[in-house]
N, C-alpha and C positions, 0 to 999 in steps of 0.2 A: 187697171191695178194703181191705188194712189203709192206713187215713191214719196215717202221722207227723211228728211234730212238725216243723219245719221249724228248724233250727238252725245260730247263725251257722258261719260256715268259722273256722277256726285261725285263719287270716289277719288275719280281720275283727276276733277277738275282741283279738291284738297289738296291731293299729292302736288298738282304742280302752285298752285297757289304756294304752297311749302315750299317746293324748291325755288319761286321767285323769290320768296322773303328771305331763304336764308342765303341765295346769291347775293342780293341787295346788299345782305348783311356784311358779306363777305367783304363786298368792292370796297363799302366805308369804310369797314377799318382799315382795307389797303390802303385807299386813300389817305384815312387819318396818318396810315403810318408811312407810307410815301411826306406826306406834309410835317411830319415831324420828322424825318430824317435830315441829317445834317450834310451837306455836302463840303471840305474843305480842299482848298490843293497847297500843299507846301513843296516849298524848292528845297531840295534837297542839298549834299555837300557834293563832293571830285565824287565825278565817274568810276566806276571800273574798280576801286578801290573795297576793301574791306569792311571801311567804314559803311559806307553807303549799299553793298551789297549784301552782307552776311546781316544789316544791321538795321541800316537806317527805313530803306524798303520794307520790309517785311513785316518792322513794327506799324506803319501807315496800313499797308494796303493787307495785313493778317491779323496783328495784333488789334489795333485799335477797334474794328469792328466786334472783334470779340470782345474785349473790354465793354463797351457800351451797348452790346443785346442787340449791335446790326443798326444805332440810333444813326452812328457817326463814319461815313465811309469818305475817305481821302483818296487821292491822286497828289502824285509825288514823282517830280523827274529831278535830274542833278542840275546845280544850275549851269553847269558849263553845258550842258547839252538843253539849253532853256533860253539862249540867244541871251542869258545875264552876264557882262563881266564882273567879276567878283567883288572888286571895287564899287559895283552900284548898288550889290543886296541889298547893305543898309538903308541909301537914301531911297530906295523904292520902298523897304518895308514906313520907313518914317511915313511916306504919303499914303501908304496903303496899298499900294500898286499890288504887293506882294503881303499877304498878311500875315504868312507865316513861312520861316526861312530859317535854314543851315549860314549862317554867318562864319566866313574864315578868317579871323583877325588879323593874320598875316598880310593880308586885303585889305582890309580894311580900315587897316593902321594906316595908311596910302593921305589918308585924308584924317584921320584920327590917331596921332599916335601912341596915345594911352593906352590904347588897345594892344600893345604890344608887350607890355610890364608882365604880362605872365609869362611869356616865352620870350624873353632877351636870351640872345645868346650864352650860353656857359653859365645861364643862369641855374638851371635845373639839370645836373648831371646823369638824374635817376629818377625814375617815375614816381617813388616814397616822397622827394624832394619837388619834385614836380606838385604832387596833394597838397603840398604843403603853401607852397604858393599860392593857389588856388584858392584853400582855403583862408588867409590873407586879404585877398585881393578881390574876392569876388563880390562880397557887399559892396564897394565900390564900384565893381564893373555894371554891377546889377544896376546901383542908383544912375550912374552915367548913360547907362542906354535909353533908363524910361527919363531921365531931367532934359537929354540934349534929342533923343531920337524916337521917342513916346512907344518905347517897345519893351515887353516884358520878356526878359532871360528865364527859360524853362530849364534849360540843359546846359552844361559844359563839354565837349568832347573833346578826343584827343588822335592825333593819329599817333603812331608809332613814332620812335626815338627816331634822328637825324643825326647820320655819325658820319666820321673820316675815314674815306677808303684811300690808298695809298699805292702806287705803282711800285714805290723802293719802301726800303723797310726805316721805320721812323720807332722812336719810342717814347718820344712826349711832344704835346706841344711846341716847344723850341722848335725841335728837329725840323719845324715845317718851316723856320726861313727862309727865305729865297723861292721857294716852290709856288707857282700857279695852281690855285684851289676852285673849283667849281663851287660858286655859290648861289642863292635863291634871292635875298635880301638886300638890301641898304646894310641893317644893323649885322648881319653875317661877314657882310664886305668890310665894315667896321673891324670886326674883330681879327681878323687874316690881316688887315694892313696893319693894326697893329702887333701882329706875330714876326713882322717883315715880310709875308707870304703875299701876292697876287692875285686878289679875286677874280674868276671873272664867270660873268652870271651868264650862263649854258642853261637852255632847255633840259629837260627833262630825259626824254630819248635820246638826246645827242651825246649825253654824258659817255658811252662805252667808245665811241667813235671817237670825242675828244682824248680819251687817255690814248687809246691805241694811237693816236696819231701825234702827240706830243703837244697838243693843245693847251690840254694840262696836266700836272703831273699826281693830284690827287684830288677826291669830289665830296664832297657833301650829301647826300642821301639817306636815304631810309636803310636801314640795315639788311631788310627783309625784301623791299624793292629794287636795294640795288644788289642783291639775290636772286631776282629775276629777270632783272637788266642783263646777267652774263656777269656780272663783275670782278667775280672772283677769275676768272679766264684771263682778264688785265690787271689785275692788282693783287699786290701779295700780302699785303699788313691792313686791318681795321681796327678801329678803338671803339672800345666801348663807350666811353663819355658822349651824355649826347650835347651837341652845340645847339638843338633847340628840338622841338618836337612837332609842332603846328596844330593850333587848336584852333578850336570852332565851336558858337554858340549857338543853341535851337533856341528861338526868340519868335516872338508873335506881337504885330502890331496892336497895341492897345487897346484901340477900338474893335478888332477884329476878337480879340478877346475876351474883353467883354461882353461881345455877345452872343457869347456861347452859354447856354444853362450853368449854371453853378456847381451839377451835379456831376456836369460833362467837362466842366475842369478841373475839377478833383481828383477825377479818372486819369484824363491826360494827365496829370501834375505827379500824379503816382508814377502811373507809367513810365511818364518820361523821365523819371529820377531811375530803377531798374534799367532802360535803356542806357541810361548816362549811364551805370555802375557798370555793366556789359559792354560798352566800348570801352571802358580804360580796361575793363580784367584783358579782351581781346587784343589789344594796342601793347600790354605789359608783355603777353605772350608772344606778341608776333616780333618785336624787339629781341626778344631772347630766342626765339628760334631761326631769327637772322645770322644770329653771331653764333648757333648750331651750327646752321647749314656753313654759313662762310668756312667754319674752323675746321668741317669733314665731322663733326661729334655723332657718333649713333641716334642722339632723340632728332636729327632734323630729316621730318616727315613730309613736309608739305615743300620745301624747296628743293636744289639742286648742293649734293655736298660738295665743298671746296677743298682747298688745303691752305685755307689763311692763317695766317700768325692773329688771331684775337689777342688785342691790348688791353689789359684791364687796369684798372683807376690806380694810381700810386697819390700816395703824401706829396711828392714831387709837384703832381697835374694839379692837386687839389690847391696847393700854394701859390700856381700859377694862374689857375681860374681865378680866384680872388683877385689877382692881382688887376689881369684883361680887365673884369668887368666892375670894378673900380676904378680905374683908369683911362676905360676904351669905353666900352660898350655900356659903362651907364652913363658919363658925360655929355656921349654922341647922342643916344637917347633923351637927355634932358635940353640937350642945345633944339631938336627937333617937338620938343612936348613943350617944357617951359617951367617956369619956378612952381604953378601949382603941380604937373607932375611928380618933382622933386618935394617936394611937401608931404604929397601922399606917399609917396615912397617912404619919407620917413619916420612916416605918423604907422606903416605898415610892416613891409620887408627886413626897412634897412636895420632895426633893434632886433629882428631875431638873424638874420644874417652876418649881424656887424659890418657892415656897409652900407653908409651912408650915402647920399647923393648931397652932390654940391649944387645951387641953384646957378644958374647960367648965366 
């Protein structure tokens, strides 16, 4: 008997060739898609806060892939968990080491004092005033970042208001004279020195112990973060007046931004505008909820209800605030920043607020 090898039928062969062609086509499409995919790395803001957890991280890891149809995939990590010190972010962005990042202006201002202009102490007692200040100064901020650092400002973020908590009763800023007050910046120190108080720089986590042990009698911190720290158990009064807010910008190294396709830049810019507004709304809501919780109001949902006295803004406070800004805060900033900063102020914010800067 002669044995012949089993050969595949012609029909089976054509099916196999068809499947092979399909697989090759799919592989080519996948390879092209992979080649077209854009991977970017983001240095975000502070870890563990609402701005990063609820907004920044989900925007880059979930929203951006959706908005770009999967073409852009981003990795993001907060700067304080990325081995980067806050003041280093802007210089690293200028070098292109950090192509995309969130810059905390108060930290960057140690090398570039003009970046403090938007959030000088007592300049913005409420978020409506802060929005006005940002509108006035944003063009200057964008030009400064572009010309001196080679980065493009794409969004401006805001943290909740920083307000004054005290162990003993007070009715106005003038009552803080002689008290030791926890602060977190040079400009805040200048403000309380002008009030006759003693500023004490204290880490955020150590505020409750410092109040409890009498190291300080008052503390400046966020209305809601102070609630989370347990300040209603060690303080009795809190003011609604914002001492400052905490501003940051999201920016891109100019070369890294220009390297993106124009349609991707347009999508990201639009998405960042929406993100910016969401962060501002959340900061306003968190600030107000902090007062609700510290004062024990029924609309406190996410915090611990206290029994604190929440002090409203008064006409006397507004007059004192203007005097402090004119005579202490603004001159101190101009000394650090220089004559050009005074000229910028007098061309933008000064005429609107009726408080002009005197060149040093």
